[in-house]
N, C-alpha and C positions, 0 to 999 in steps of 0.2 A: 367516513373522515377524509380531505381533502388537502393534500399534500402540493403547497410551494416545494421546488428545490430547486437551489441556485449555486452551481458550484461552480468554479472557474477551469478546474484543472482532474476531475474524475467523472469524466463524462458516463466514460466503459464502464465503472464501478453503478454508475446512474441507472446507468439501464438496469444492465442485474436485479436492480433496485424496486425499480420498480417492477418489472415481472410476479416478485413477490410481494408486491403491496396489493398486487392486481386481484391475486390468489387469495387475501384476505380480505377483499373488496372496497379497500383504502386507492382511491384517484390518486393519480398523479401527474402533473404538470411539473416541467425541463425547461430549467432556464442556465443554460450554457454555454460552454465555448473549448472549437479544437483545440487549445494549449497547455491540454493535455500529454503524459506518455506517450500516450501511442495516434499515430495519425491516420489511422484505418476505420475508423468507424461507420463508415458513411456518413449521405445522404441523410436531414432529421427527418423523425421520427412523427407521428404525428402525434407525441401529446411533448414533442423540447421544440424549443427556440433555443440558433446559435445565433451569436454574437462575438463583435469579437477578443471580450471580457479581461479587456486593459482600457489603456483613459485615453486613447487620443483626441484629444479637445475639439477636429476638425469631423473625425468618422462615430457614428454606428449610433449621430442622437435617433437620429429617425425610425430604425430597429425600435431604441429602448423606447423610444415613445410607445410604437406599437405592443410594447414588450408589457406597457405601463398597462394599459390599454383591457387588452388576453389577460392582468392578471387578476384584474376586476371584476370580467364580466367568469371570471374562475369561480372568484370568491374560496380564496382555502380557508380551513380552518387552522392552521400551522403555518408556517415557512421556516425550513430548513437553509443554512446560507455557514454557506463550504468555501472556504480556503481566497477569498472573494477577492477579485483586486483593482475592479471599478468601481469607485463613486454612486457611478449613476443608478448602480443596478439598489440601490441602497434605497431607494426609495418603489421596488415593486413592494418591498416589505409594510412598507405603511403602521398602519400597531397591528396590524396581526401576532396570536404571540407568536410564541421567533425558540428554536433552537440553532447552537452555535456547533459547526465542528471542530474541536482540535487535534490533530491531527503529532503533531512534536511541540513538547510544551520549550523547547532550547532550537536554535539553530542546527543543523547538521556538521557547518562547519559557515568558514568565513564568505563561504558560498552563495551561502545558506541566509545570511540573515536579510531580513524583512526592512524596505526603502526605508525612508525616512518618512515620507510621504504618504505609505500604504499604514502607517503606525498611527499616522493622525486622522487618518479618517475614516478607520478600522477599531481601533484597541478598543477604546474606551465603547461603541457599540454595540462589539460584544461582548464585553463583558459587563454591557445590560441589559445580556441576552435574558429569556425565564428560563430557560436552563441550556447547558453549555454540555457536550455530549465528546467521552476520551475514548483513544482504545486500548488503555495496558497502565494496571494499578500505579504503574512507573510514571507514567503520564498526569497522574490523577496527585499524586503524592507531588511533583515538581510544580504542579501547577498553589500547590495547596500553600508549598515553601512560598509561590510567588505570591498568598495574598487570594487566591479566590474564593467566590464564595463557594462551602463547602456545602451547602442549603440547594445550591443547583445544580449538584454537579453529578453528572454519572457515567462510568462504566460499559460499553456495550461493545461486547467482542464482535468485533472486528471481520471481515472476509475476504476473500483476492477476487482481483480483479478479473477472473478470466472466467468466461459464457458457460457454468453446470453442464449443459451444451458439452464442448467441449471440452469433457473429460478424455485421456483414453480406459482400457482398462487396464491393466493394475498392470505396467511389462514383467516380466518371468527376471529374477537377478541377474543369469544364469546370460543373457541377453543386454545384461547393460554395458555401457563405457563408459567412460571418462566423467569429469567433474564439471560446473558450469558454475559462472560468474555472471547473472546475466541482470542490466538494469544502464542507470548512467555511471559511470567510473566517472565516483565522483573522489574527493584527496578523502571524504569521511566514511570509504569503501577500505581501506586497509593494505594498501599494494605491496608496499614492502614487506608488511607479517607476512601475508597469502602468498607472495614470491617463495620469499626465505621455505617455511616451510612450504610450499610445492618442488622446492630442490633439492630439498634433505632427503621427501617420501622418492622423485625419481634416483637420487642414488643410492636407498637404504636395495635391500632387499623382498620386500614388499610393494615395488612394485610390477604394474602386470601387466605397462604399456597404454597404460590411460591416459589423455593427455587434460590439460585445464585448458577450457576452455572460455570465453570473454567477448563479452553478449550487447550490448548497445553501443553509443556513442560517449563520446567521455572525455578521459585522458589521463594514462597509466604513466606517473612519472618515469615506471624502474625501468630497463630497456625488460622484453622478455626473455626469458631463461630458455633451451630447447624442452621442448612435448606441450610448450604453448602454442593458441595462438587466440587469437582480437576479431575476429568479424563483427563489424561497424557497424552503423546504422541503428532503425527505428523498422518493430518488426512486426506483423500481424500477426495476434494468435498463431489462426490457421495456421500460419506457412513453418512456427515451428514448434507446434508444441507436441508433437512428436517427435520430433529432436530431443524437447528436454525429458523427456517423459521417459525415454532410453537412460537416464546419467545414472550412475553413480552416488553422488552424492550431488549436494549445493551447495555453496563455500557464501551463507552472509558474515559475515567476522565483523562487523563495524566496529570504527572506534568507539564513544562516552559518546560522542553530538545526535545521533541517531535512536531511536526511540524503538519502536514495532515496526517489520520489517515485510512490505507487501512481496516483494522477492517470498521472505522466510515462508510465508502463508499459499502463494501461487508450486511452495513445491513441494510443502504440504500436503496440497491438496493432489498434488500432482504423482504423489509414494515418492517424490525423489527427498532423501533421509540428510539433512540440513548438522550444518557446523557454522554453530552458531558460536561469537563472545560474551564477555560480560557485559558486555556494550549496552544500555538504553531496555529497552522490553521482551532480547533477542532471549533470555532465561525462562524470565516467564512464558514467552508464545512456547521454550522446546519443549518436549513432553522430557517426562521425568529420566534422569539420571542417560541420556542421551548427548554428547557433541556441544559443550558447552566450555567452552580454552578460556583463559585470559589475551587478552587486548594485544599486551605484545607476547605470548609464550607464542613462537616459533617451532618447538619442541611438542607439544600438547596438540598443537593441529597439526601441524606433521604426521602422528602417533592417530590420530582424528581418523584423516584421510587416506592411511595404514592403512586399518582398522578396512575401511571401506572398499579398499581395494579386491577385497575378498569377498565375493560370490556371496556367503552365504554369511554373515555380516547386511550386507545390501539387503538379501531378502528377511532378513529380524525387524530392520529399520525401516525398510519399508511402509510393512501393514501396519508397524507403531505410529508415522506419522499419519497417514492418512484417514489413521481411525483416529488419531490423535485430531487431524483437522471436520471432520466429517462432526466429531459428538463436540467440539467445541469453539469452530469459527465459522458455518457452513450459513448459504444467506437464510436458511430458514429460520435461524437460530439467530441472526442480526437485526429480520425482519422482530420476531416476535418480542423481542429483547428494546427497541425504537420505538415503536408504540408504542410501549407499556411509558418507555417516556412524552411519547406524543396526545396518549389521553390523557397524561399528568396535568402536560402545560395544559391544554385547552378546559381541564375537566379544573385547576386555579382561575 
């Protein structure tokens, strides 16, 4: 099978997928951009083409034409589209069977609303894809409520965007320190509740000198209280993964606007216990009986943080979350289930 993968924002994940597909004897051509969530991908690999990924009228026409010719020579059996933003990329698909990937059924918050021109260019086209792949039952049910064709809807396990080769050995609990919040700091990250819960924790007898560390760009509207700090910027995983793996816990306490979270998956992959809210699909990804509290439940989140301040609890939960990732969200599982969809689409 030959797969053409068109993704505007998930280049790092596409690299991981390509390697797993190759192990299954599948060829993959990747067309992507550097507009994703990390800027440290390096030069184009031999199977990929990097375009602008956005519709600048006076730019990218010649590279797009060259890519169109390359796609015709590649002769894909199936095409995958994922969060496209440049209407010119539609030409790459032609009439080849197509799978469209949807990460979120609704905008995370006001900052994440899709622009009108993008909806006009892609919504109906995406609705007519031969299959739609989502990554949680939560998103699937939301799309069904919105009138999505159930017969073309598939749920596939999502994997982390961290290369498995970069995952360190599980860090012992007695060597762990601090709690982290990684990723772009946007309104749906629920900072007010998290900071209130953190202050309640540090004022309690359960506090063991840990800090709450924010990593990433964006905006935190609340003043940072004592024992918190913000490391701004975009990061290469190679530079920060060892620090992340030594955290006692990862806070992913989003509002209702979010669905599944890549940070939750990354944390579980590293064996970092996750503290999640009831928002979206976060509970669906969380191991049974671990740290799920109401979106506005300051006291509940504070108690969950206090429990993880104890290395004995960290030791228990870190093994549970890592096993959860390996058994449910590993890249091998994604590839297995996704290729089942691709085979069904080409068979039709």
